[in-house]
Structure formats: structure tokens, C-alpha cells
C-alpha positions in Angstrom: 98.6 55.5 58.7 100.1 59.0 58.0 98.9 62.3 59.5 99.6 65.5 58.1 99.0 69.1 59.5 98.2 71.9 57.4 101.0 74.5 57.1 98.5 77.5 57.6 96.5 75.9 60.5 95.7 78.3 63.4 96.2 81.6 64.4 96.2 84.2 61.5 98.2 87.6 61.7 95.0 89.6 63.0 94.1 87.1 65.3 97.6 86.5 66.9 97.9 90.4 67.3 94.7 90.6 69.0 95.6 87.7 71.7 99.1 89.5 72.2 97.6 92.7 72.8 95.4 91.1 75.4 98.2 89.4 77.1 100.2 92.5 77.3 97.3 94.6 78.8 96.6 91.6 81.4 100.1 91.9 82.7 99.8 95.9 83.1 97.8 95.4 86.3 94.8 97.5 85.1 91.1 96.6 85.1 91.0 94.9 81.7 88.0 93.9 79.5 87.2 93.1 75.8 84.3 94.4 74.1 82.6 90.9 73.0 84.8 87.7 72.9 88.3 88.8 71.5 88.1 85.8 69.3 85.6 82.9 68.6 87.3 80.4 70.8 85.7 80.0 74.1 89.0 78.1 75.5 91.2 81.3 74.2 88.4 83.4 76.2 88.5 81.1 79.2 92.3 81.5 79.5 92.0 85.2 79.3 89.1 85.1 82.3 91.8 83.4 84.3 94.0 86.1 83.8 91.6 88.4 85.0 90.2 89.8 81.5 86.5 90.0 81.5 84.1 90.3 78.6 81.4 93.0 78.1 78.7 93.5 75.7 78.1 97.1 75.7 80.6 100.1 76.2 78.3 101.2 79.1 79.4 98.2 81.0 83.1 99.4 81.2 84.4 101.1 84.4 85.7 104.8 83.8 89.7 104.4 83.7 89.7 100.9 82.8 91.3 99.5 79.6 88.8 98.1 76.9 90.0 96.2 74.1 88.2 96.2 70.7 88.1 92.7 69.4 89.5 91.5 66.2 86.3 91.7 64.4 86.2 95.5 64.8 83.3 97.6 66.0 81.0 100.2 64.3 81.8 104.0 64.1 78.8 104.5 66.5 80.0 101.7 69.1 83.6 103.2 69.0 82.3 106.7 69.8 80.5 105.4 72.7 83.4 103.7 74.0 85.3 107.0 73.7 82.5 108.8 75.7 83.1 106.3 78.6 86.7 107.7 79.5 88.6 104.6 79.1 91.9 103.5 77.9 91.1 101.9 74.2 93.4 99.3 72.8 92.2 98.6 69.3 92.9 94.9 68.1 90.8 95.3 65.1 92.5 93.0 62.5 94.3 95.4 60.1 92.7 93.6 57.2 89.4 94.5 58.7 90.2 98.0 59.4 91.1 98.5 55.9 87.6 97.7 54.9 86.2 100.1 57.1 88.1 102.9 55.4 87.0 101.5 52.2 83.1 101.5 52.7 83.7 105.0 54.3 85.5 106.6 51.3 83.2 104.9 48.9 80.0 106.6 50.7 81.8 109.8 50.7 82.3 109.4 47.0 78.8 108.8 46.6 79.0 105.0 46.0 76.6 102.4 47.7 78.8 100.1 49.6 77.6 96.2 49.0 79.0 93.6 51.6 79.3 89.9 50.7 79.3 88.0 54.0 77.2 86.8 56.8 74.7 89.3 57.9 75.1 88.3 61.7 78.7 87.9 61.8 80.3 90.6 64.2 83.0 91.6 61.6 80.1 92.4 58.8 78.2 94.2 61.3 81.1 96.3 62.2 81.9 97.1 58.6 78.2 98.1 57.8 78.6 100.5 60.8 81.0 102.6 59.0 78.8 103.7 56.4 75.0 105.2 56.9 73.8 103.0 54.2 74.7 99.7 52.5 73.6 96.2 51.4 74.8 92.9 52.8 74.3 89.7 50.6 75.2 86.1 51.7 74.8 84.4 48.3 75.2 85.2 44.6 71.4 84.5 44.3 70.6 87.3 46.8 72.9 89.7 45.0 71.4 88.9 41.5 67.8 88.9 42.7 68.3 92.6 44.2 70.3 93.9 41.3 67.2 92.5 38.9 64.6 93.8 41.4 64.3 97.6 40.4 65.3 98.7 43.5 68.6 99.9 42.1 69.5 101.0 38.5 72.4 99.3 36.4 74.4 102.7 36.4 74.1 102.9 40.2 77.8 103.8 41.6 78.4 100.3 43.6 81.5 99.7 45.7 81.6 95.9 46.6 83.7 94.4 49.5 83.7 90.9 51.2 84.2 89.3 54.8 87.6 88.5 55.1 87.0 84.9 55.8 84.6 84.6 52.7 85.4 81.6 50.3 87.2 82.4 47.1 84.5 80.8 45.1 81.6 82.6 46.7 83.3 86.0 46.3 84.1 85.4 42.5 80.7 84.4 41.7 79.4 87.4 43.3 82.1 89.6 41.4 81.1 88.2 38.1 77.3 88.6 38.6 78.0 92.4 39.6 80.2 92.9 36.6 77.6 91.9 34.5 74.6 93.8 36.0 76.3 97.0 37.1 78.0 99.6 34.8 79.8 101.8 37.5 81.6 99.3 39.7 84.3 99.2 42.1 85.4 95.8 43.4 87.9 95.4 46.3 89.1 91.9 47.0 89.1 92.1 50.8 89.3 88.3 51.4 92.4 87.8 53.7 95.2 86.1 51.9 95.7 84.0 55.0 92.2 82.7 54.7 92.6 82.3 51.1 95.8 80.1 51.6 94.3 78.2 54.6 91.1 77.4 52.4 93.0 76.2 49.3 95.5 74.1 51.5 92.5 72.5 53.2 91.0 71.8 49.9 94.2 70.0 48.7 94.9 68.2 51.6 91.1 66.7 51.9 91.6 65.7 48.2 94.6 63.7 49.0 93.4 62.5 52.8 90.9 59.7 53.5 89.8 61.8 56.5 89.9 65.5 57.6 90.0 66.7 61.2 88.9 70.7 61.4 89.8 72.0 64.6 88.1 75.0 65.8 85.2 76.5 67.7 81.8 75.7 65.9 80.6 79.2 66.2 83.5 80.4 64.3 82.7 81.4 60.6 85.9 80.6 59.2 86.1 77.2 60.9 82.8 76.3 59.5 83.8 77.3 55.8 86.8 75.1 56.3 84.8 71.9 57.4 82.4 73.2 54.3 85.4 73.1 51.7 86.7 69.7 53.2 83.4 68.1 52.8 83.4 69.1 49.2 86.3 66.6 48.7 86.6 63.9 51.7 83.8 61.7 52.9 85.0 61.8 56.5 85.2 65.3 58.1 85.2 65.7 61.7 84.9 69.3 63.4 86.2 69.3 66.9 86.4 71.8 69.4 89.4 70.2 71.0 91.3 66.8 71.5 88.6 65.2 74.1 85.9 65.1 70.8 88.2 62.6 68.9 86.9 59.1 68.7 89.5 56.5 67.5 86.3 54.3 66.0 85.8 57.2 63.3 89.5 56.5 62.1 89.3 52.8 61.5 90.5 51.6 58.1 91.8 55.1 57.3 95.5 55.4 56.1 96.0 59.1 55.6 94.2 61.8 57.7 94.7 65.6 57.5 94.5 68.3 60.2 93.5 71.9 59.7 92.4 74.5 62.0 90.4 77.8 61.9 92.1 81.1 62.3 90.9 81.7 65.9 92.3 78.2 67.1 95.2 78.6 69.5 98.3 76.3 68.8 98.2 74.5 72.1 94.6 73.1 71.1 96.1 72.0 67.5 99.0 70.4 69.2 96.8 68.4 71.7 94.7 67.2 68.8 97.9 66.3 67.0 99.2 64.3 70.1 95.6 62.7 70.5 95.8 61.5 66.8 99.1 60.1 67.5 97.9 58.2 70.3 94.7 56.8 68.4 96.7 55.8 65.0 99.9 55.0 66.6 101.7 57.0 64.1 105.4 57.0 64.6 106.2 60.1 62.7 104.0 62.8 62.4 104.7 66.1 60.3 103.8 69.4 61.9 105.3 71.9 59.6 102.8 74.7 60.6 104.6 75.4 63.7 108.0 75.7 61.9 109.2 72.6 63.6 109.1 68.9 62.4 108.8 66.1 64.9 111.6 64.0 65.3 111.5 60.4 63.2 113.7 57.7 64.2 114.5 56.3 60.8 117.6 54.4 61.0 120.5 56.7 59.8 118.4 60.0 59.0 115.9 62.2 60.8 113.7 64.7 59.7 115.0 68.0 60.6 118.4 67.2 60.1 121.1 69.2 58.5 123.3 67.0 56.2 125.9 67.6 53.5 125.9 65.8 50.3 127.2 65.7 46.9 125.1 66.6 43.8 125.3 63.8 41.6 122.6 64.9 38.8 120.3 67.5 37.7 117.2 66.2 36.3 114.2 67.8 34.6 112.2 68.0 38.0 114.7 67.1 40.9 118.3 67.4 42.0 119.9 64.0 42.8 122.2 64.3 46.1 124.4 61.4 47.5 124.3 61.7 51.3 126.7 59.1 52.0 124.0 56.5 53.1 121.8 53.8 51.7 119.1 56.5 51.1 118.9 58.2 47.6 118.5 61.9 48.3 116.7 64.4 45.9 115.9 68.0 45.8 112.6 69.1 44.2 113.2 72.0 41.9 110.5 74.0 44.2 112.9 73.4 47.2 116.1 74.7 45.5 115.7 78.5 46.1 112.9 80.8 47.5 113.3 82.8 44.1 111.2 81.3 41.5 113.2 82.8 38.6 116.6 81.0 39.8 117.1 78.0 37.7 118.9 75.3 39.6 121.6 74.8 37.0 122.6 78.4 37.9 123.4 77.8 41.4 124.2 74.2 41.4 126.5 71.8 39.5 127.3 68.1 39.5 130.1 67.3 41.9 129.3 70.4 44.0 129.1 69.9 47.9 126.1 71.5 49.5 124.4 71.4 53.1 120.6 70.7 52.9 117.8 70.1 55.1 116.1 66.7 55.6 112.2 67.2 54.8 111.0 63.6 54.7 112.5 60.1 55.1 110.9 57.3 53.1 112.8 54.1 54.6 110.4 51.6 52.5 111.5 53.1 49.4 114.9 54.2 50.6 114.4 57.8 49.5 115.1 61.3 51.2 113.5 64.5 50.2 115.7 67.6 50.7 115.4 71.1 50.7 118.1 73.6 50.0 115.5 76.5 50.4 114.5 75.6 54.0 118.2 75.5 55.1 118.8 78.9 53.6 115.5 80.2 55.1 117.1 78.9 58.4 120.4 80.6 57.9 118.7 83.8 57.3 116.8 83.6 60.5 120.1 82.8 62.3 121.5 86.0 60.8 118.4 87.8 62.1 119.1 86.6 65.5 122.8 87.5 65.2 121.9 91.1 63.9 119.5 91.5 67.0 122.1 90.4 69.5 125.0 92.3 67.8 122.9 95.3 67.6 124.0 95.4 63.6 122.7 98.0 61.2 121.1 96.3 58.0 119.4 97.9 55.2 115.9 97.3 54.3 113.0 98.1 51.5 109.9 99.4 52.9 106.9 97.4 51.5 103.9 98.8 53.0 102.4 101.1 55.6 99.6 100.2 58.0 98.0 101.7 60.9 100.6 100.1 63.3 103.6 101.3 61.6 105.7 100.1 58.5 106.8 96.8 57.0 110.3 96.2 55.6 111.7 93.5 53.7 115.2 92.4 55.0 117.0 89.6 53.0 113.4 88.4 52.0 112.3 88.5 55.8 109.3 90.5 56.7 110.3 93.1 59.6 107.7 95.0 61.3 108.6 98.6 62.2 106.1 100.1 65.0 105.0 103.6 64.2 107.1 104.9 67.3 110.4 103.4 65.9 109.7 104.7 62.4 111.5 107.8 62.9 108.6 109.9 61.9 107.1 112.2 64.3 103.8 111.2 66.1 100.8 111.9 63.6 103.2 112.4 60.5 102.6 110.7 57.4 104.5 107.5 56.8 103.2 106.8 53.4 105.9 108.5 51.6 108.5 105.7 53.2 107.0 103.1 50.9 109.4 102.2 48.5 112.3 103.5 50.1 115.3 101.6 51.0 116.2 102.4 54.6 118.8 101.7 57.4 117.4 99.9 60.6 118.2 97.7 63.6 116.8 94.3 64.3 115.4 94.5 67.7 113.5 91.4 68.3 113.5 88.0 66.5 110.6 85.4 67.6 111.2 82.4 65.3 108.3 80.5 66.4 106.0 83.2 65.5 108.1 83.9 62.5 108.1 87.6 63.8 110.9 90.0 63.6 110.7 93.8 64.8 113.1 96.5 63.6 113.8 99.9 64.2 114.9 103.1 62.1 114.8 105.3 65.1 117.7 103.6 66.8 119.7 104.2 63.7 118.7 107.8 63.5 119.6 108.2 67.2 123.2 106.2 66.9 123.9 108.6 63.5 122.6 111.7 65.5 124.9 110.9 68.4 127.8 110.3 66.4 127.1 113.6 64.5 126.8 115.4 67.6 130.1 114.2 68.9 131.6 115.2 65.6 130.3 118.8 65.9 131.2 119.3 69.5 134.8 118.1 68.3 135.3 120.3 65.6 133.1 123.4 66.4 134.6 127.0 66.6 133.5 130.4 66.4 132.7 131.3 63.1 132.2 128.0 61.5 129.5 127.6 59.1 126.7 125.2 58.9 123.7 124.4 56.5 120.9 123.4 58.8 117.0 123.0 59.3 114.8 125.1 61.1 113.4 123.1 63.9 111.1 125.2 66.0 110.3 129.1 66.4 110.0 131.0 69.8 109.1 134.7 70.5 112.9 135.4 70.7 114.5 133.4 68.1 114.7 130.2 66.0 116.2 126.9 66.9 118.4 125.2 63.8 119.4 121.8 63.5 122.9 121.8 62.3 123.5 118.1 62.0 122.5 116.3 65.4 122.9 119.6 67.5 120.5 122.4 67.8 121.8 126.0 68.0 119.6 129.1 68.4 119.4 132.0 66.1 118.4 135.0 68.5 115.7 137.1 66.7 118.3 140.1 66.4 120.5 137.8 64.6 117.9 136.9 61.9 117.5 140.2 59.9 119.2 143.7 59.7 115.8 145.2 59.9 113.4 145.4 62.5 111.0 142.3 62.5 108.1 141.5 64.7 108.6 137.7 65.3 111.1 135.3 63.8 108.4 134.0 61.5 108.8 137.3 59.6 112.1 135.7 58.2 112.2 131.9 58.4 109.6 129.0 58.9 109.9 125.6 60.3 111.4 123.2 57.9 113.6 126.0 56.0 116.9 125.2 54.9 119.5 128.0 56.0 123.2 128.9 56.1 124.1 129.9 59.8 127.5 130.6 61.4 128.6 130.2 65.0 128.7 133.2 67.3 129.5 131.6 70.3 129.3 128.3 72.1 129.3 126.4 75.5 130.4 122.7 75.5 129.5 122.4 79.3 125.9 123.6 78.8 125.7 122.1 75.1 124.5 125.6 74.0 125.3 127.2 70.8 124.6 130.8 69.6 124.2 130.9 65.7 123.9 133.9 63.4 122.0 134.1 60.1 122.2 137.7 59.1 125.6 138.3 57.1 127.4 141.5 56.1 126.3 141.0 52.5 122.7 140.8 53.9 123.4 144.5 55.5 121.3 147.0 54.1 123.7 149.6 54.2 126.5 147.8 52.7 124.0 146.8 49.7 123.2 150.8 49.5 126.9 151.6 49.3 127.6 149.0 46.7 124.8 150.1 44.3 124.1 153.8 44.9 126.3 156.7 44.8 125.7 160.7 45.1 123.6 162.0 42.1 121.5 158.9 41.4 118.0 159.3 41.1 116.1 156.9 42.8 112.5 155.5 43.6 111.5 155.9 47.4 108.7 155.6 49.6 107.9 158.3 52.2 107.7 156.5 55.6 107.5 159.1 58.0 107.0 162.9 58.0 108.8 165.3 60.5 108.6 168.9 61.5 111.9 169.6 59.5 111.3 167.1 56.6 110.6 163.7 55.7 112.1 160.3 55.5 111.9 158.2 52.8 113.0 154.4 52.2 115.3 153.9 49.4 115.9 150.0 50.5 114.3 148.0 53.1 116.2 149.1 56.1 117.7 152.1 54.3 116.1 155.7 54.7 117.2 159.0 53.5 116.2 162.3 54.9 114.5 165.0 52.3 114.7 168.2 54.3 111.9 170.4 54.4 113.7 173.1 52.0 114.4 170.4 49.6 110.7 169.3 49.1 109.4 171.7 46.8 110.9 174.8 44.8 108.9 177.1 46.8 108.8 177.6 50.5 106.5 175.4 52.4 105.3 175.4 56.1 105.4 172.0 56.7 106.0 168.6 54.9 102.5 167.4 54.8 101.5 170.2 52.6 103.3 168.3 49.5 103.8 165.0 50.8 101.8 162.0 52.9 103.2 158.7 54.3 103.1 155.9 51.9 103.6 158.1 48.9 105.9 157.1 46.1 108.3 159.7 45.1 111.6 160.2 42.9 114.6 161.8 44.8 118.0 162.6 44.0 120.8 161.5 46.3 122.9 164.7 47.3 125.1 163.8 50.2 126.0 160.4 51.8 127.6 160.5 55.5 129.1 157.0 55.4 130.5 157.4 58.9 127.1 158.1 60.6 125.2 156.3 57.9 122.9 159.3 57.0 121.6 160.0 53.5 120.3 163.5 52.0 117.8 163.4 49.5 116.0 165.9 47.5 113.0 166.6 45.2 113.8 170.1 44.7 117.1 169.4 42.8 115.3 166.9 40.7 112.9 169.9 39.7 115.6 172.2 39.0 117.5 169.8 36.8 114.2 169.3 34.8 113.8 173.5 34.7 117.3 173.7 33.5 116.8 171.0 30.9 113.7 172.9 29.5 
């Protein structure tokens, strides 16, 4: 008898993340509780209770100052608000895929669309989704949806937004989608079935078709576990839904030659392993494949064992497989889909007859004398070895940002999914990370967990390293008068701080402009790129004084370059005195119109003719370059006009 465990059995990403968050919180020493069972599995919840994590039903049961974890199913907007009002530390363990649906229905309602949810009404995930909009409709079957659409309660042109429970079956969702497309003309459909659920269900269907009996492991109250059992029953006559290994009965498997095992998304790995062990004892199986946990149990079959890394020689390239001589009595072969992880690669492009290759032993069939091999698996294992080496050696690697989520960014490094927490993204807290998607970045691998197939990286670590190197370079080369192109980082009442490439220097307000300014914001703003020069620096205190205004920017120099005695210019009266009026020729450059030069006739005071803010034409009659004084005359212009007439 053979026993096969589904590759996608057990915890999905969202559940795994929720369990990790609870485990971390439990170690903090604080009072920790979960708002409802963190997942649908009493054994896992029981383990958390042993760790001191309690379960509360309502936010008001939480103690002020304690830590409350929102379960993976999420909560409604109203419940979250009640929780925030309790003054507790909130850890949101809502599955990211469920969280996305919250945003979809919320936005749909803002756009005037009616949210329609396909799922089980009483399921906590569905009730939470419904709580993120003021009005919605929930349907559990295609028939319910069709009856409502034809009831006259809603018109065919009503704007509709349709989503589904993440654990819904693909068949149910497609049926509802087809009905909605026929009956509504203004429809938006979002396929929100979790891909992990989709893979788990499709694999369960395939496995149940191939096996004589199926064991579905999980809590009977779990919706996705129940759906797995339902799918298996469509293809297999013997399906057993068990909560744990104790519920297995040897009599149920008499005469069965092939058994498949799958498990719901809320089923811990240790329970699946216990079921696997018990099945091994019941069926007296000598070799059990357990690929879902990235490890193959040892097989003692003469000269080769499953999981071995072996070297062979390519002896032939057929239409569906590659023949490999391993130097044993077994005939080795590599199926085409086990040659490369890249589906576009043809075997003949990377392999040739006579070539020596290293491969991974997937399955040994001693009766038929064959060995199934995989080059793809071994290549994948080597990449994980590289990842571990990158983490240990703190190597900087390149990755492409593929997505952004609430927790941070996801990068692809040599085909491996690397999670970059928001705090390690290099983006300021609260900043927009969306613009990073699609970019190639440098990062460091900080954590590698092969068992969970999890890799964590940090862009911030690379930035810090580069910033440190830049700082050392600047302090090694800096001199008075050195010029830099910098970025304004912050403003104060007394100046602006400028990043000149890893080091911040300050431009005092007096060095920002030749004119009088009230605040630095009159000249620059945060984010501006400006050219600065070093006035002075202190390498001990790590302080740098920078200048921004230059001689070329000096208004007096501009005046001397562009104007001369006899020029007629437009000016603005800026101040009236008893002896005359000051008029601005350029910002920062004023000239004096003596009272005797304001009019052709004698006047008692300047305000008899002029007023502040008035635009006037004047003639430059004298320039005292040493004292920076300019004499202007309106009278001279009037006399020139009279002479001309």
C-alpha cells in the first residue's frame, strides 16, 4: 500500500503568519489575548492557551494596556474601532488576502457600487468583510444569486462589485461569475479566492481521483477543511475527515492499496505528521512520501535512497523524458517538467548526450528497476544553499520588487520569494512603497528558513552600508570650499539641513540668500536638490557649515554687471523718507531718489508726489561702488523729455 501526502497540505501563508504573530507576542511577557480563536483548530488554540494566550469574544473583555491579536479571519471596521477605544496594543493578524477584500468592498461602496459577497454567511471571514461596507449582499450558492438578481429588488444596470470568500471553491465561484455576467451590465468581478486554497483544492481533487481512500485532516468546524472533504468525495468513495491521528481506524483501510492525505489551511504540521506516522503503522508502509514539508522520508531500497544527490551521465533525450545512467542496476529518468523551473527552457538547450549531471532522487521503484530523478529540485536546493550563504556572509544581492503589501515588499532573488518588512524597505514610516514595485534593488538576506520556505531581506541594511561608506569618503576628502550637490532634508528656524551624500551639513539662514528672509522656507523646501559649498567643518564633532548663496547670486554684483550710469530703469518705491524716496531696482538693490530729484518743481515732502509700492521710471545718475550707493532721478527724465520736445 502506498501513502501520498499532498504537497499543499497544512498551513497557508495567512494562517502561518497569524500563528507566528501569536507565538512572538506570547514570548513578550505581556498579557496577550486573541479576539476569537486565531484559527479554526482547537489543538493549536489549546497550545496557545498553555502559553498564556487567552481567547476573548468581545473587545470590551480586553484589559487596558494588554495585547490583543486580531485573528486571521479579520474583523469588521466597527469591531476594530471598539478595540482601538479600549486602549490596548493591537496586533493585526488578518490574512493579507482577506485584508485586500476589505479594501475592495470599501472602495466599491465609495464608488457607488453594491458589494456582493459569495461565501458562507456565518463564517467569520465573511462577516468581517461585510463589516467594511454599510450595505452588501451575501450569497452561498449560484441559485441564491440568480433568484435575487431576477427578483426585481435590483435592476440589471445596478453597479455591482463581486468578491468571494478566500476559501470558496473554484467551481462555485465560476458558476456565480457566469450568472452575474449574464444578469448585470455594470459589473466588476474580483477573483479573491486565495491561490493557496485553489492549489490545495485542485491537488486534493487530483489525489482523490488517483487514490482508493482519502484522509482529510482538520477541524470539523473549519470551512476550508469541509470543502476539501466535499471535493474528495466527488472522486473517491472512501473519504475520512479526522481531527487528529487518534480518529484513524485500521479497519477502514482494509483492501486499500493507495491512500492520499490532505489537510485544511488551519491544520498544524505536527498533527499532519502524527496522522502520517499512524497511517504508516496501520498500513505497514515501508516508504512514505511527504513532499509538502520539503523533506522526503528515507527509503531503504538497496543502492539508492529517495532524497539522495547522485551523479549520472545523460544517455538519451526522448520526447517526454531524459535517460540517465547512474552506474547502478536502476534505469534513471528525468521527466521534462523536472528539468528546469523555467517552462520556456527546452531540455536539449541545457543537456546533451554524454554530459555528466548531478540530480536529485525523487522516487525509487525497485520492482520495475527505475529511478525518477529531478534536476529542477536539485537546482532549487542549490539556490537555497546560496541564500543561506548570502545570509551568513552578509552578501549584497540584487532583486526585483514584485509586489507591495501591508507588511512590506516582496522581491524575487534568483526565483526565490524574499519578504522585505516595511521597516527594512528604506522608505520612511508611513511613506508610499507602491513606487518600488517593478524596480531592481540591492538588498541583504537577513534570515533563511528552509523548513518554512521563508526568506527575509533588508534594503535598509544596504542603504546604511552605502551611507557609511559615503560618510567615510566625505570626511576623508572634505575641504573648505568643496562643492557638493545635496538634498534638503529638513528645515529649522535658523537654517536648512542638507544631505551631501551620506553626511548632513547645515546652511545657516544668513547663508541662504543675499536678501533678508523671514524663514529658510522662503528660499528652499524639503526635497529640493541644491548646490552647496563648505564654509567650515569639525571632524571631531562631525559638524559641517555649508553655504548656498554665491557671489553670482549677489544682487549688487548683478546690478554692477547689467546696469550703468545714464540707464533708465523701472523701479518700485519701497520707502519714503524726509529727504527722498528709496526705490528697488532689483530684489536686494535700492537706489535713492533725493527729494530734489522727484519733480521739476520744489516739493515739501516726497509723499506729495510718490507713495510706497508705486512703480516709477528713473534714471541712474550716480553709482558709489565702494559704499554700494546708487543715486536715481525722476527729474532728470522729465528734463530729458522737455529737451527732446
